[in-house]
C-alpha positions in Angstrom: 220.9 5.6 -122.4 224.6 6.4 -123.5 225.3 8.4 -126.8 228.3 6.1 -127.4 230.6 3.2 -126.1 233.6 5.2 -126.3 235.0 6.1 -122.9 236.2 10.0 -122.5 237.9 12.2 -120.5 236.0 14.7 -118.5 237.9 17.4 -120.8 236.5 15.5 -123.6 232.9 15.6 -121.9 233.0 19.0 -121.7 234.0 19.9 -125.2 231.4 17.4 -126.7 228.8 19.5 -124.3 229.7 22.7 -125.4 229.0 22.0 -129.4 226.3 24.0 -131.0 224.2 20.9 -131.7 224.4 19.9 -128.2 223.7 23.0 -126.0 219.8 22.2 -125.7 220.4 18.8 -124.6 221.0 17.7 -120.9 224.2 15.7 -120.9 225.6 13.8 -118.1 229.3 12.0 -117.5 229.0 8.9 -115.7 231.6 6.5 -115.6 233.6 7.7 -118.4 230.5 7.9 -120.8 228.4 10.6 -122.2 224.9 10.0 -121.2 221.6 11.9 -122.5 219.3 12.7 -119.6 215.7 11.9 -121.1 212.7 12.5 -118.7 209.1 11.2 -119.0 206.5 13.7 -118.6 205.5 12.1 -115.6 208.5 11.8 -114.3 208.7 15.7 -114.8 205.8 16.3 -113.0 206.8 14.3 -109.9 210.5 16.3 -110.2 208.5 19.6 -110.7 206.5 18.7 -107.1 209.5 18.2 -104.9 211.2 21.1 -106.4 208.0 23.2 -105.7 207.9 21.8 -101.9 211.7 21.9 -101.0 212.0 25.2 -102.7 209.5 26.7 -100.6 210.8 25.5 -97.3 214.7 26.1 -98.1 213.9 29.4 -99.2 211.4 30.5 -96.5 214.0 29.5 -94.1 217.2 30.9 -95.8 219.1 27.4 -95.6 220.5 27.7 -99.1 219.8 26.8 -103.2 217.7 24.4 -104.8 218.1 23.7 -108.5 215.7 21.9 -111.0 216.7 19.6 -114.0 219.2 22.3 -115.5 221.4 22.6 -112.4 224.7 20.5 -113.1 227.2 19.6 -110.4 230.5 18.2 -110.1 230.2 14.7 -108.3 233.3 12.6 -107.3 235.1 13.7 -111.0 231.7 13.3 -112.5 228.9 15.9 -113.9 225.5 15.1 -112.8 222.2 16.8 -113.2 220.0 15.6 -110.7 216.0 16.6 -111.1 216.2 18.2 -108.2 219.3 19.4 -105.6 219.7 21.3 -102.6 222.9 22.9 -101.4 223.5 24.7 -98.0 224.1 28.3 -97.6 226.6 27.3 -94.9 228.7 25.3 -97.9 228.3 27.7 -100.7 227.1 30.9 -99.3 226.7 32.4 -102.7 225.4 30.4 -105.6 227.6 29.0 -108.3 227.5 31.1 -111.6 229.8 28.4 -113.2 227.9 25.8 -115.6 228.8 23.0 -113.1 228.6 24.0 -109.8 232.0 22.6 -107.9 230.5 21.5 -105.1 228.5 18.5 -104.7 224.8 19.0 -103.8 223.7 18.0 -99.9 220.4 16.3 -101.1 220.1 14.9 -104.6 216.6 13.7 -105.8 216.9 11.7 -108.9 213.1 10.9 -110.2 213.6 7.7 -112.7 212.3 7.1 -115.9 211.8 3.7 -117.4 214.5 4.4 -119.7 217.0 4.8 -117.1 220.1 2.3 -117.3 220.1 0.9 -113.7 223.7 0.5 -114.0 224.2 4.1 -114.5 222.0 4.8 -111.8 224.1 2.5 -109.5 227.3 4.4 -110.6 225.8 7.7 -109.7 224.2 6.7 -106.1 227.8 5.4 -105.3 229.6 8.6 -106.6 226.8 10.6 -104.7 227.4 8.6 -101.4 231.0 9.3 -101.9 230.8 13.0 -102.1 228.4 12.9 -98.6 225.4 13.5 -100.7 222.0 12.6 -99.6 220.1 10.6 -102.1 216.3 10.5 -102.4 215.7 7.8 -105.6 212.2 7.8 -106.9 210.7 5.2 -109.0 207.7 7.3 -110.3 206.1 4.6 -111.8 206.2 2.0 -109.0 205.4 4.8 -106.2 208.7 4.2 -104.2 211.1 6.1 -102.8 214.5 4.9 -101.4 216.7 7.5 -99.1 
């Protein structure tokens, strides 16, 4: 759900995201709009299961880094917070300490909530794919995964 209908530049988005009243909000920049990411308990549980399973495997093999729902990435000029993401050690030998990782993830897992806007989801998927990111789209309520 978009906060406002105005189209913003990335710089305007970053300024809005840094405002004190927004520091605890999960905001994404999608198609020029500022979008607040809202998750349900059920979607959060599903994302946590993916994070735990993938995290154990990736860490055990020392393949890279896995982030959860607070890890932000720059993707095709936009700013996304996937529910779970993986970036390989080969592409990023040291973890980014920036608010928004400048490299898009190798894998992004998006667990959809009933409130997610289909148009925004489609834009994100297109941009992930343009950045060579593998996307797992999890429709938790329907128990479906699209890869």
